[in-house]
TIRO-2110 file (N, C-alpha, C; in Angstrom, 1 decimal):
// TIRO-2110
-131.2, -40.2, 184.0, N, 1, A
-131.5, -40.3, 182.6, CA, 1, A
-132.9, -40.8, 182.4, C, 1, A
-133.7, -40.1, 181.5, N, 2, A
-135.0, -40.5, 181.2, CA, 2, A
-135.1, -41.8, 180.5, C, 2, A
-136.2, -42.5, 180.7, N, 3, A
-136.4, -43.8, 180.0, CA, 3, A
-137.0, -43.7, 178.7, C, 3, A
-136.7, -44.7, 177.8, N, 4, A
-137.3, -44.7, 176.5, CA, 4, A
-138.7, -45.2, 176.6, C, 4, A
-139.5, -45.1, 175.5, N, 5, A
-140.9, -45.6, 175.5, CA, 5, A
-140.9, -47.1, 175.7, C, 5, A
-139.9, -47.8, 175.2, N, 6, A
-139.9, -49.3, 175.4, CA, 6, A
-139.6, -49.6, 176.8, C, 6, A
-138.6, -48.9, 177.4, N, 7, A
-138.3, -49.1, 178.8, CA, 7, A
-139.5, -48.8, 179.7, C, 7, A
-140.2, -47.7, 179.4, N, 8, A
-141.4, -47.4, 180.2, CA, 8, A
-142.4, -48.4, 180.1, C, 8, A
-142.6, -48.9, 178.9, N, 9, A
-143.6, -50.0, 178.7, CA, 9, A
-143.3, -51.2, 179.5, C, 9, A
-142.0, -51.6, 179.5, N, 10, A
-141.6, -52.8, 180.2, CA, 10, A
-141.8, -52.6, 181.7, C, 10, A
-141.5, -51.4, 182.2, N, 11, A
-141.7, -51.1, 183.6, CA, 11, A
-143.1, -51.2, 184.1, C, 11, A
-144.0, -50.8, 183.2, N, 12, A
-145.5, -50.8, 183.5, CA, 12, A
-146.1, -52.2, 183.5, C, 12, A
-145.5, -53.1, 182.9, N, 13, A
-146.1, -54.5, 182.8, CA, 13, A
-146.3, -55.0, 184.2, C, 13, A
-147.4, -55.6, 184.4, N, 14, A
-147.7, -56.3, 185.7, CA, 14, A
-147.0, -57.6, 185.8, C, 14, A
-146.7, -58.1, 187.0, N, 15, A
-146.0, -59.4, 187.2, CA, 15, A
-146.8, -60.5, 186.5, C, 15, A
-146.1, -61.4, 185.9, N, 16, A
-146.7, -62.5, 185.1, CA, 16, A
-147.4, -63.4, 186.1, C, 16, A
-148.6, -63.8, 185.8, N, 17, A
-149.4, -64.8, 186.6, CA, 17, A
-149.7, -66.0, 185.6, C, 17, A
-149.3, -67.2, 185.9, N, 18, A
-149.5, -68.3, 185.0, CA, 18, A
-151.0, -68.5, 184.8, C, 18, A
-151.4, -68.6, 183.5, N, 19, A
-152.8, -68.9, 183.2, CA, 19, A
-153.6, -67.7, 182.9, C, 19, A
-153.1, -66.5, 183.3, N, 20, A
-153.8, -65.2, 183.0, CA, 20, A
-153.3, -64.7, 181.6, C, 20, A
-154.2, -64.3, 180.8, N, 21, A
-153.8, -63.8, 179.5, CA, 21, A
-152.8, -62.6, 179.6, C, 21, A
-151.7, -62.7, 178.9, N, 22, A
-150.6, -61.7, 179.1, CA, 22, A
-151.1, -60.2, 178.8, C, 22, A
-152.1, -60.1, 177.9, N, 23, A
-152.5, -58.7, 177.5, CA, 23, A
-153.1, -58.0, 178.7, C, 23, A
-153.6, -58.7, 179.7, N, 24, A
-154.2, -58.0, 180.9, CA, 24, A
-153.0, -57.4, 181.7, C, 24, A
-151.8, -58.0, 181.6, N, 25, A
-150.7, -57.4, 182.4, CA, 25, A
-149.9, -56.4, 181.6, C, 25, A
-150.2, -56.3, 180.3, N, 26, A
-149.4, -55.4, 179.4, CA, 26, A
-150.2, -54.1, 179.2, C, 26, A
-151.5, -54.1, 179.4, N, 27, A
-152.3, -52.9, 179.1, CA, 27, A
-152.0, -51.8, 180.2, C, 27, A
-151.7, -50.6, 179.9, N, 28, A
-151.6, -49.5, 180.8, CA, 28, A
-152.0, -48.2, 180.2, C, 28, A
-151.9, -47.1, 180.9, N, 29, A
-152.4, -45.9, 180.4, CA, 29, A
-151.4, -44.8, 180.2, C, 29, A
-150.6, -44.8, 179.2, N, 30, A
-149.6, -43.7, 179.0, CA, 30, A
-150.3, -42.4, 178.6, C, 30, A
-149.5, -41.3, 178.8, N, 31, A
-150.0, -40.0, 178.4, CA, 31, A
-149.2, -39.4, 177.3, C, 31, A
-148.0, -40.0, 177.0, N, 32, A
-147.2, -39.5, 175.9, CA, 32, A
-147.5, -40.3, 174.6, C, 32, A
-148.0, -39.5, 173.6, N, 33, A
-148.4, -40.2, 172.4, CA, 33, A
-147.6, -39.7, 171.2, C, 33, A
-147.2, -40.6, 170.3, N, 34, A
-146.4, -40.3, 169.2, CA, 34, A
-147.2, -39.6, 168.1, C, 34, A
-146.5, -38.8, 167.3, N, 35, A
-147.1, -38.1, 166.1, CA, 35, A
-147.2, -39.1, 165.0, C, 35, A
-148.2, -40.0, 165.2, N, 36, A
-148.4, -41.1, 164.2, CA, 36, A
-149.9, -41.4, 164.2, C, 36, A
-150.5, -41.4, 163.0, N, 37, A
-151.9, -41.6, 162.9, CA, 37, A
-152.3, -43.1, 163.1, C, 37, A
-153.5, -43.3, 163.5, N, 38, A
-154.0, -44.7, 163.7, CA, 38, A
-154.9, -45.0, 162.5, C, 38, A
-154.7, -46.1, 161.8, N, 39, A
-155.4, -46.3, 160.5, CA, 39, A
-156.9, -46.7, 160.8, C, 39, A
-157.8, -46.5, 159.8, N, 40, A
-159.2, -46.9, 160.0, CA, 40, A
-159.3, -48.4, 160.2, C, 40, A
-158.4, -49.1, 159.6, N, 41, A
-158.4, -50.6, 159.7, CA, 41, A
-158.2, -51.0, 161.2, C, 41, A
-157.2, -50.3, 161.8, N, 42, A
-156.9, -50.6, 163.2, CA, 42, A
-158.0, -50.2, 164.1, C, 42, A
-158.6, -49.0, 163.8, N, 43, A
-159.8, -48.5, 164.6, CA, 43, A
-160.9, -49.5, 164.5, C, 43, A
-161.1, -50.0, 163.3, N, 44, A
-162.2, -51.0, 163.1, CA, 44, A
-162.0, -52.2, 163.9, C, 44, A
-160.8, -52.7, 164.1, N, 45, A
-160.5, -53.9, 164.9, CA, 45, A
-160.8, -53.6, 166.4, C, 45, A
-160.4, -52.4, 166.8, N, 46, A
-160.6, -52.0, 168.2, CA, 46, A
-162.1, -51.9, 168.5, C, 46, A
-162.9, -51.4, 167.6, N, 47, A
-164.4, -51.3, 167.9, CA, 47, A
-165.1, -52.6, 167.6, C, 47, A
-164.5, -53.5, 166.8, N, 48, A
-165.1, -54.8, 166.7, CA, 48, A
-165.0, -55.6, 168.0, C, 48, A
-164.0, -55.3, 168.8, N, 49, A
-163.9, -56.0, 170.1, CA, 49, A
-165.0, -55.4, 171.0, C, 49, A
-165.2, -54.1, 170.9, N, 50, A
-166.3, -53.5, 171.8, CA, 50, A
-167.7, -54.1, 171.4, C, 50, A
-167.8, -54.4, 170.1, N, 51, A
-169.1, -54.9, 169.6, CA, 51, A
-169.6, -56.2, 170.2, C, 51, A
-168.6, -57.0, 170.7, N, 52, A
-168.9, -58.3, 171.3, CA, 52, A
-168.9, -58.3, 172.8, C, 52, A
-168.9, -57.1, 173.4, N, 53, A
-169.0, -57.1, 174.9, CA, 53, A
-170.5, -57.5, 175.3, C, 53, A
-170.6, -58.1, 176.4, N, 54, A
-171.9, -58.5, 176.9, CA, 54, A
-172.7, -57.3, 177.4, C, 54, A
-174.0, -57.4, 177.2, N, 55, A
-174.9, -56.3, 177.7, CA, 55, A
-176.2, -56.8, 178.1, C, 55, A
-176.9, -56.1, 179.0, N, 56, A
-178.2, -56.5, 179.5, CA, 56, A
-179.2, -56.6, 178.3, C, 56, A
-179.9, -57.7, 178.1, N, 57, A
-180.8, -57.9, 177.0, CA, 57, A
-180.2, -57.8, 175.7, C, 57, A
-178.9, -57.9, 175.6, N, 58, A
-178.1, -57.7, 174.4, CA, 58, A
-178.5, -56.3, 173.8, C, 58, A
-178.7, -55.3, 174.6, N, 59, A
-179.1, -54.0, 174.2, CA, 59, A
-178.0, -53.3, 173.5, C, 59, A
-176.7, -53.6, 173.8, N, 60, A
-175.6, -52.9, 173.3, CA, 60, A
-175.8, -51.3, 173.3, C, 60, A
-176.0, -50.8, 174.5, N, 61, A
-176.4, -49.4, 174.6, CA, 61, A
-175.3, -48.4, 174.3, C, 61, A
-174.1, -48.8, 174.1, N, 62, A
-173.0, -47.9, 173.9, CA, 62, A
-173.0, -47.3, 172.6, C, 62, A
-172.5, -46.0, 172.6, N, 63, A
-172.2, -45.3, 171.3, CA, 63, A
-170.9, -44.6, 171.6, C, 63, A
-170.0, -44.6, 170.5, N, 64, A
-168.7, -44.0, 170.7, CA, 64, A
-168.5, -42.9, 169.6, C, 64, A
-168.4, -41.7, 170.1, N, 65, A
-168.1, -40.6, 169.2, CA, 65, A
-166.6, -40.5, 169.0, C, 65, A
-166.2, -40.6, 167.8, N, 66, A
-164.7, -40.8, 167.5, CA, 66, A
-164.2, -39.5, 166.8, C, 66, A
-163.2, -38.9, 167.4, N, 67, A
-162.6, -37.7, 166.8, CA, 67, A
-161.2, -38.0, 166.4, C, 67, A
-160.9, -37.9, 165.1, N, 68, A
-159.5, -38.1, 164.6, CA, 68, A
-158.9, -36.7, 164.5, C, 68, A
-157.6, -36.6, 164.6, N, 69, A
-156.9, -35.3, 164.7, CA, 69, A
-157.3, -34.4, 163.5, C, 69, A
-157.8, -33.2, 163.9, N, 70, A
-158.1, -32.2, 162.9, CA, 70, A
-159.6, -32.2, 162.6, C, 70, A
-160.4, -33.2, 163.0, N, 71, A
-161.8, -33.2, 162.7, CA, 71, A
-162.6, -32.4, 163.7, C, 71, A
-163.8, -32.0, 163.4, N, 72, A
-164.6, -31.2, 164.3, CA, 72, A
-164.9, -32.0, 165.5, C, 72, A
-165.2, -33.3, 165.4, N, 73, A
-165.5, -34.1, 166.6, CA, 73, A
-164.3, -34.1, 167.6, C, 73, A
-163.1, -34.2, 167.0, N, 74, A
-161.9, -34.2, 167.9, CA, 74, A
-161.8, -32.8, 168.6, C, 74, A
-162.0, -31.7, 167.9, N, 75, A
-161.9, -30.4, 168.5, CA, 75, A
-163.0, -30.2, 169.6, C, 75, A
-164.1, -30.7, 169.4, N, 76, A
-165.2, -30.6, 170.4, CA, 76, A
-164.9, -31.4, 171.7, C, 76, A
-164.5, -32.7, 171.5, N, 77, A
-164.1, -33.5, 172.6, CA, 77, A
-162.9, -32.8, 173.4, C, 77, A
-162.0, -32.4, 172.6, N, 78, A
-160.8, -31.7, 173.3, CA, 78, A
-161.2, -30.5, 174.1, C, 78, A
-162.1, -29.7, 173.5, N, 79, A
-162.6, -28.5, 174.2, CA, 79, A
-163.3, -28.8, 175.5, C, 79, A
-163.9, -30.0, 175.6, N, 80, A
-164.6, -30.4, 176.8, CA, 80, A
-163.6, -30.9, 177.9, C, 80, A
-162.4, -31.2, 177.6, N, 81, A
-161.5, -31.7, 178.5, CA, 81, A
-161.0, -30.7, 179.5, C, 81, A
-160.7, -31.1, 180.7, N, 82, A
-160.1, -30.2, 181.7, CA, 82, A
-158.7, -29.8, 181.3, C, 82, A
-158.3, -28.7, 181.9, N, 83, A
-157.0, -28.1, 181.5, CA, 83, A
-155.8, -29.1, 181.6, C, 83, A
-155.8, -29.8, 182.8, N, 84, A
-154.8, -30.8, 183.0, CA, 84, A
-154.7, -31.8, 181.9, C, 84, A
-155.9, -32.4, 181.5, N, 85, A
-155.9, -33.4, 180.4, CA, 85, A
-155.6, -32.8, 179.1, C, 85, A
-156.0, -31.6, 178.8, N, 86, A
-155.7, -30.9, 177.6, CA, 86, A
-154.2, -30.8, 177.4, C, 86, A
-153.5, -30.6, 178.5, N, 87, A
-152.0, -30.4, 178.4, CA, 87, A
-151.3, -31.5, 177.8, C, 87, A
-151.8, -32.8, 178.0, N, 88, A
-151.1, -33.9, 177.4, CA, 88, A
-151.9, -34.6, 176.3, C, 88, A
-153.2, -34.5, 176.4, N, 89, A
-154.0, -35.3, 175.4, CA, 89, A
-153.9, -34.6, 174.0, C, 89, A
-153.4, -33.4, 173.9, N, 90, A
-153.3, -32.8, 172.6, CA, 90, A
-152.5, -33.6, 171.6, C, 90, A
-151.6, -34.4, 172.1, N, 91, A
-150.7, -35.2, 171.2, CA, 91, A
-151.4, -36.5, 170.7, C, 91, A
-152.5, -36.9, 171.4, N, 92, A
-153.2, -38.1, 170.9, CA, 92, A
-153.8, -38.0, 169.6, C, 92, A
-153.7, -38.9, 168.7, N, 93, A
-154.3, -38.7, 167.3, CA, 93, A
-155.8, -39.0, 167.3, C, 93, A
-156.3, -39.7, 168.3, N, 94, A
-157.7, -40.0, 168.4, CA, 94, A
-158.3, -39.8, 169.8, C, 94, A
-159.4, -39.1, 169.8, N, 95, A
-160.1, -38.9, 171.1, CA, 95, A
-161.5, -39.5, 170.9, C, 95, A
-161.9, -40.3, 171.9, N, 96, A
-163.2, -41.0, 171.8, CA, 96, A
-164.0, -40.7, 173.1, C, 96, A
-165.3, -40.4, 172.8, N, 97, A
-166.2, -40.2, 174.0, CA, 97, A
-167.2, -41.3, 174.0, C, 97, A
-167.3, -42.0, 175.1, N, 98, A
-168.3, -43.1, 175.2, CA, 98, A
-169.6, -42.7, 175.9, C, 98, A
-170.7, -43.0, 175.3, N, 99, A
-172.0, -42.7, 176.0, CA, 99, A
-172.9, -44.0, 175.9, C, 99, A
-174.0, -44.0, 176.6, N, 100, A
-174.8, -45.2, 176.6, CA, 100, A
-176.3, -44.7, 176.8, C, 100, A
-177.2, -45.3, 176.0, N, 101, A
-178.6, -45.1, 176.1, CA, 101, A
-179.2, -45.6, 177.4, C, 101, A
-179.9, -44.8, 178.1, N, 102, A
-180.4, -45.2, 179.4, CA, 102, A
-181.8, -45.9, 179.4, C, 102, A
-182.3, -46.1, 178.2, N, 103, A
-183.6, -46.8, 178.1, CA, 103, A
-183.5, -48.0, 177.1, C, 103, A
-184.2, -49.1, 177.4, N, 104, A
-184.2, -50.2, 176.4, CA, 104, A
-184.9, -49.9, 175.2, C, 104, A
-184.4, -50.3, 174.0, N, 105, A
-185.1, -50.0, 172.8, CA, 105, A
-186.3, -50.9, 172.6, C, 105, A
-186.5, -52.0, 173.2, N, 106, A
-187.6, -52.9, 173.0, CA, 106, A
-188.9, -52.4, 173.7, C, 106, A
-188.7, -51.7, 174.9, N, 107, A
-189.9, -51.3, 175.6, CA, 107, A
-189.8, -49.9, 176.3, C, 107, A
-188.6, -49.2, 176.0, N, 108, A
-188.4, -47.9, 176.5, CA, 108, A
-188.4, -47.7, 178.0, C, 108, A
-188.2, -48.8, 178.7, N, 109, A
-188.1, -48.8, 180.2, CA, 109, A
-186.6, -48.5, 180.6, C, 109, A
-186.4, -48.0, 181.8, N, 110, A
-185.0, -47.6, 182.2, CA, 110, A
-184.1, -48.8, 182.2, C, 110, A
-182.9, -48.5, 181.7, N, 111, A
-181.8, -49.6, 181.7, CA, 111, A
-180.8, -49.1, 182.7, C, 111, A
-180.9, -49.7, 183.9, N, 112, A
-180.0, -49.2, 184.9, CA, 112, A
-178.6, -49.8, 184.8, C, 112, A
-178.4, -50.7, 183.8, N, 113, A
-177.1, -51.3, 183.6, CA, 113, A
-176.3, -50.7, 182.4, C, 113, A
-176.9, -49.6, 181.9, N, 114, A
-176.3, -49.0, 180.6, CA, 114, A
-174.9, -48.6, 180.8, C, 114, A
-174.6, -47.9, 181.9, N, 115, A
-173.2, -47.4, 182.1, CA, 115, A
-172.3, -48.5, 182.4, C, 115, A
-172.8, -49.6, 183.1, N, 116, A
-172.0, -50.8, 183.4, CA, 116, A
-171.6, -51.4, 182.0, C, 116, A
-172.6, -51.5, 181.1, N, 117, A
-172.3, -52.2, 179.8, CA, 117, A
-171.4, -51.3, 179.0, C, 117, A
-171.5, -50.0, 179.0, N, 118, A
-170.6, -49.1, 178.3, CA, 118, A
-169.1, -49.4, 178.8, C, 118, A
-169.0, -49.5, 180.1, N, 119, A
-167.7, -49.8, 180.7, CA, 119, A
-167.1, -51.1, 180.2, C, 119, A
-167.9, -52.1, 180.1, N, 120, A
-167.5, -53.4, 179.6, CA, 120, A
-167.0, -53.3, 178.2, C, 120, A
-167.7, -52.6, 177.3, N, 121, A
-167.3, -52.4, 175.9, CA, 121, A
-166.0, -51.6, 175.8, C, 121, A
-165.9, -50.6, 176.7, N, 122, A
-164.7, -49.8, 176.7, CA, 122, A
-163.5, -50.6, 177.1, C, 122, A
-163.7, -51.5, 178.1, N, 123, A
-162.6, -52.4, 178.5, CA, 123, A
-162.2, -53.3, 177.4, C, 123, A
-163.1, -53.9, 176.7, N, 124, A
-162.8, -54.7, 175.6, CA, 124, A
-161.9, -53.9, 174.6, C, 124, A
-162.3, -52.7, 174.3, N, 125, A
-161.6, -51.8, 173.4, CA, 125, A
-160.2, -51.7, 173.8, C, 125, A
-159.9, -51.3, 175.1, N, 126, A
-158.6, -51.0, 175.5, CA, 126, A
-157.7, -52.3, 175.4, C, 126, A
-158.3, -53.4, 175.7, N, 127, A
-157.5, -54.7, 175.6, CA, 127, A
-157.2, -55.0, 174.1, C, 127, A
-158.1, -54.8, 173.3, N, 128, A
-157.9, -55.1, 171.8, CA, 128, A
-156.8, -54.1, 171.3, C, 128, A
-156.9, -52.9, 171.7, N, 129, A
-155.9, -51.9, 171.3, CA, 129, A
-154.6, -52.3, 171.8, C, 129, A
-154.4, -52.7, 173.0, N, 130, A
-153.1, -53.1, 173.5, CA, 130, A
-152.6, -54.3, 172.7, C, 130, A
-153.5, -55.2, 172.4, N, 131, A
-153.0, -56.4, 171.6, CA, 131, A
-152.5, -56.0, 170.2, C, 131, A
-152.9, -54.8, 169.7, N, 132, A
-152.5, -54.3, 168.4, CA, 132, A
-151.3, -53.3, 168.6, C, 132, A
-150.8, -53.1, 169.8, N, 133, A
-149.7, -52.2, 170.0, CA, 133, A
-150.2, -50.8, 170.1, C, 133, A
-151.4, -50.6, 170.4, N, 134, A
-152.0, -49.2, 170.4, CA, 134, A
-152.3, -48.9, 171.9, C, 134, A
-151.9, -47.7, 172.3, N, 135, A
-152.1, -47.3, 173.7, CA, 135, A
-153.4, -46.5, 173.9, C, 135, A
-154.0, -46.6, 175.1, N, 136, A
-155.2, -45.9, 175.4, CA, 136, A
-155.1, -45.3, 176.8, C, 136, A
-155.7, -44.2, 177.0, N, 137, A
-155.8, -43.6, 178.4, CA, 137, A
-157.2, -43.0, 178.6, C, 137, A
-157.9, -43.6, 179.5, N, 138, A
-159.3, -43.2, 179.8, CA, 138, A
-159.3, -42.0, 180.8, C, 138, A
-160.2, -41.1, 180.6, N, 139, A
-160.2, -39.9, 181.4, CA, 139, A
-161.6, -39.6, 181.9, C, 139, A
-161.6, -39.2, 183.2, N, 140, A
-162.8, -38.7, 183.8, CA, 140, A
-162.8, -37.1, 183.9, C, 140, A
-161.6, -36.6, 183.7, N, 141, A
-161.5, -35.1, 183.8, CA, 141, A
-161.9, -34.3, 182.6, C, 141, A
-163.2, -34.2, 182.5, N, 142, A
-163.8, -33.4, 181.4, CA, 142, A
-165.2, -32.9, 181.8, C, 142, A
-165.7, -31.9, 181.2, N, 143, A
-167.0, -31.3, 181.5, CA, 143, A
-168.1, -32.1, 180.6, C, 143, A
-168.8, -33.0, 181.3, N, 144, A
-169.7, -33.8, 180.6, CA, 144, A
-170.8, -33.0, 179.9, C, 144, A
-171.4, -32.0, 180.6, N, 145, A
-172.5, -31.3, 180.0, CA, 145, A
-172.0, -30.4, 178.9, C, 145, A
-170.8, -29.9, 179.0, N, 146, A
-170.2, -29.2, 177.8, CA, 146, A
-170.1, -30.1, 176.6, C, 146, A
-169.6, -31.3, 176.9, N, 147, A
-169.5, -32.3, 175.8, CA, 147, A
-170.8, -32.6, 175.2, C, 147, A
-171.8, -32.7, 176.1, N, 148, A
-173.2, -33.0, 175.6, CA, 148, A
-173.7, -31.9, 174.6, C, 148, A
-173.5, -30.7, 175.1, N, 149, A
-173.9, -29.6, 174.3, CA, 149, A
-173.1, -29.4, 173.0, C, 149, A
-171.8, -29.6, 173.0, N, 150, A
-171.0, -29.4, 171.8, CA, 150, A
-171.3, -30.5, 170.8, C, 150, A
-171.6, -31.7, 171.3, N, 151, A
-171.7, -32.9, 170.4, CA, 151, A
-173.1, -33.3, 170.1, C, 151, A
-174.1, -32.5, 170.7, N, 152, A
-175.5, -32.8, 170.4, CA, 152, A
-176.0, -34.2, 171.0, C, 152, A
-175.5, -34.6, 172.1, N, 153, A
-175.8, -35.9, 172.7, CA, 153, A
-177.2, -35.8, 173.3, C, 153, A
-178.1, -36.6, 173.0, N, 154, A
-179.5, -36.5, 173.6, CA, 154, A
-179.5, -36.8, 175.1, C, 154, A
-180.6, -36.2, 175.7, N, 155, A
-180.7, -36.3, 177.2, CA, 155, A
-180.8, -37.7, 177.7, C, 155, A
-181.3, -38.7, 176.9, N, 156, A
-181.5, -40.0, 177.4, CA, 156, A
-180.2, -40.9, 177.2, C, 156, A
-179.1, -40.2, 177.0, N, 157, A
-177.8, -40.9, 177.0, CA, 157, A
-176.9, -40.5, 178.1, C, 157, A
-176.4, -41.4, 178.9, N, 158, A
-175.5, -41.1, 180.0, CA, 158, A
-174.0, -41.0, 179.4, C, 158, A
-173.2, -40.1, 179.9, N, 159, A
-171.9, -39.9, 179.4, CA, 159, A
-170.9, -40.7, 180.3, C, 159, A
-170.0, -41.4, 179.6, N, 160, A
-169.0, -42.2, 180.4, CA, 160, A
-167.7, -41.5, 180.5, C, 160, A
-166.7, -41.9, 179.7, N, 161, A
-165.4, -41.4, 179.8, CA, 161, A
-164.9, -41.0, 178.4, C, 161, A
-163.8, -40.2, 178.4, N, 162, A
-163.1, -39.9, 177.2, CA, 162, A
-161.9, -40.8, 177.1, C, 162, A
-161.6, -41.3, 175.9, N, 163, A
-160.4, -42.2, 175.8, CA, 163, A
-159.5, -41.6, 174.7, C, 163, A
-158.3, -41.3, 175.1, N, 164, A
-157.2, -40.9, 174.2, CA, 164, A
-156.6, -42.2, 173.6, C, 164, A
-156.4, -42.3, 172.3, N, 165, A
-155.9, -43.5, 171.7, CA, 165, A
-154.8, -43.1, 170.7, C, 165, A
-153.7, -43.9, 170.7, N, 166, A
-152.6, -43.7, 169.7, CA, 166, A
-151.5, -44.6, 170.1, C, 166, A
-150.3, -44.2, 169.6, N, 167, A
-149.1, -45.0, 169.8, CA, 167, A
-148.2, -44.3, 170.9, C, 167, A
-147.7, -45.1, 171.8, N, 168, A
-146.9, -44.6, 172.9, CA, 168, A
-145.6, -43.9, 172.4, C, 168, A
-145.3, -42.8, 173.1, N, 169, A
-144.1, -42.1, 172.7, CA, 169, A
-143.2, -42.0, 174.0, C, 169, A
-142.0, -41.3, 173.8, N, 170, A
-141.0, -41.2, 174.9, CA, 170, A
-141.6, -40.4, 176.0, C, 170, A
-141.4, -40.8, 177.3, N, 171, A
-142.0, -40.1, 178.4, CA, 171, A
-141.5, -38.7, 178.5, C, 171, A
-140.2, -38.5, 178.1, N, 172, A
-139.6, -37.1, 178.2, CA, 172, A
-140.4, -36.1, 177.4, C, 172, A
-141.1, -36.5, 176.4, N, 173, A
-141.8, -35.5, 175.5, CA, 173, A
-143.0, -34.9, 176.3, C, 173, A
-143.3, -35.4, 177.4, N, 174, A
-144.4, -34.8, 178.2, CA, 174, A
-143.9, -33.5, 178.8, C, 174, A
-142.6, -33.3, 179.0, N, 175, A
-142.1, -32.0, 179.4, CA, 175, A
-142.4, -31.6, 180.9, C, 175, A
-143.0, -32.5, 181.6, N, 176, A
-143.4, -32.2, 183.0, CA, 176, A
-142.9, -33.3, 183.9, C, 176, A
-142.1, -32.9, 184.9, N, 177, A
-141.4, -33.9, 185.7, CA, 177, A
-142.4, -34.8, 186.4, C, 177, A
-143.5, -34.3, 186.9, N, 178, A
-144.5, -35.1, 187.6, CA, 178, A
-145.2, -36.1, 186.7, C, 178, A
-145.5, -35.7, 185.4, N, 179, A
-146.1, -36.6, 184.5, CA, 179, A
-145.0, -37.7, 184.0, C, 179, A
-143.8, -37.2, 183.9, N, 180, A
-142.7, -38.2, 183.5, CA, 180, A
-142.6, -39.3, 184.5, C, 180, A
-142.6, -38.8, 185.8, N, 181, A
-142.5, -39.8, 186.9, CA, 181, A
-143.6, -40.8, 186.9, C, 181, A
-144.8, -40.3, 186.7, N, 182, A
-146.0, -41.2, 186.6, CA, 182, A
-145.8, -42.2, 185.4, C, 182, A
-145.2, -41.7, 184.3, N, 183, A
-145.1, -42.6, 183.1, CA, 183, A
-144.0, -43.6, 183.3, C, 183, A
-143.1, -43.4, 184.3, N, 184, A
-142.0, -44.3, 184.4, CA, 184, A
-141.9, -45.0, 185.8, C, 184, A
-143.0, -45.0, 186.5, N, 185, A
-143.1, -45.7, 187.8, CA, 185, A
-143.9, -46.9, 187.7, C, 185, A
-143.4, -48.1, 188.2, N, 186, A
-144.2, -49.3, 188.2, CA, 186, A
-145.6, -49.2, 188.7, C, 186, A
-146.5, -49.9, 188.2, N, 187, A
-147.9, -49.8, 188.6, CA, 187, A
-148.1, -50.6, 189.9, C, 187, A
-149.1, -50.2, 190.7, N, 188, A
-149.5, -50.9, 191.9, CA, 188, A
-151.0, -51.3, 191.9, C, 188, A
-151.3, -52.4, 192.5, N, 189, A
-152.7, -52.8, 192.5, CA, 189, A
-153.0, -53.4, 193.9, C, 189, A
-154.2, -53.3, 194.4, N, 190, A
-154.6, -53.9, 195.6, CA, 190, A
-154.5, -55.4, 195.5, C, 190, A
-154.2, -56.1, 196.6, N, 191, A
-154.2, -57.6, 196.6, CA, 191, A
-155.6, -58.1, 196.4, C, 191, A
-155.8, -59.3, 195.9, N, 192, A
-157.1, -59.9, 195.6, CA, 192, A
-158.0, -59.9, 196.8, C, 192, A
-157.4, -60.2, 198.0, N, 193, A
-158.3, -60.4, 199.2, CA, 193, A
-158.9, -59.0, 199.7, C, 193, A
-158.4, -57.9, 199.1, N, 194, A
-159.0, -56.6, 199.4, CA, 194, A
-160.4, -56.4, 198.7, C, 194, A
-160.6, -57.1, 197.6, N, 195, A
-161.8, -56.9, 196.8, CA, 195, A
-162.6, -58.1, 196.4, C, 195, A
-162.0, -59.3, 196.7, N, 196, A
-162.7, -60.6, 196.5, CA, 196, A
-163.0, -61.1, 197.8, C, 196, A
-164.3, -61.1, 198.1, N, 197, A
-164.8, -61.4, 199.5, CA, 197, A
-165.6, -62.7, 199.6, C, 197, A
-165.4, -63.5, 200.6, N, 198, A
-166.2, -64.6, 200.8, CA, 198, A
-167.4, -64.3, 201.8, C, 198, A
-167.3, -63.1, 202.5, N, 199, A
-168.3, -62.5, 203.3, CA, 199, A
-168.0, -61.1, 203.4, C, 199, A
-169.0, -60.2, 203.7, N, 200, A
-168.7, -58.8, 203.8, CA, 200, A
-167.6, -58.5, 204.8, C, 200, A
-166.5, -57.9, 204.4, N, 201, A
-165.4, -57.6, 205.3, CA, 201, A
-164.4, -58.7, 205.5, C, 201, A
-164.7, -59.9, 204.8, N, 202, A
-163.7, -61.0, 204.9, CA, 202, A
-163.2, -61.4, 203.5, C, 202, A
-161.9, -61.1, 203.3, N, 203, A
-161.4, -61.4, 202.0, CA, 203, A
-161.2, -62.9, 201.8, C, 203, A
-161.4, -63.3, 200.5, N, 204, A
-161.2, -64.7, 200.1, CA, 204, A
-159.7, -64.9, 199.8, C, 204, A
-159.1, -65.9, 200.3, N, 205, A
-157.7, -66.2, 200.0, CA, 205, A
-157.7, -67.1, 198.7, C, 205, A
-157.0, -66.6, 197.7, N, 206, A
-157.0, -67.3, 196.4, CA, 206, A
-155.5, -67.6, 196.0, C, 206, A
END
């Protein structure tokens, strides 16, 4: 028997760790989205979180192109997606493309942290969305240069990821056994000592 959206969400929660904000354990990336629009007020809260992400020289190099279902921007972002992502992302009511300016505005020198800062802003967004009960799924599977051409993105902006945003729906609506399995399988993560190092090649025990 397939699981409900609520059951899938509970399965995807990470184990509770005392002292860590619960939202970090609750955020995950579903592919099944409900036929329900996201209000402008809710979107405003999501992007307000991104606004306060840290950035080099407070440059805030990120720009987010937001397509709501039926808009030209939505159609263009969707067209740039790979076939695999198109198959499920078509149900998401919002598609967002994140980009970042690669030069500083105060002196026009290269900003080698622009993509890093875009990632930080996107991370804030996904956590704020989760806190509001809104699901997000970030995608690398798209044609960046096609997106650049379709959306008129200047050459001095680096392209990050596409984010599908909306409300989680039943896993069964994906209609694909492989996707349904991914939607209903508990998440796995590397242990801390694999990536927190006290010396190169030596994990820190925490």
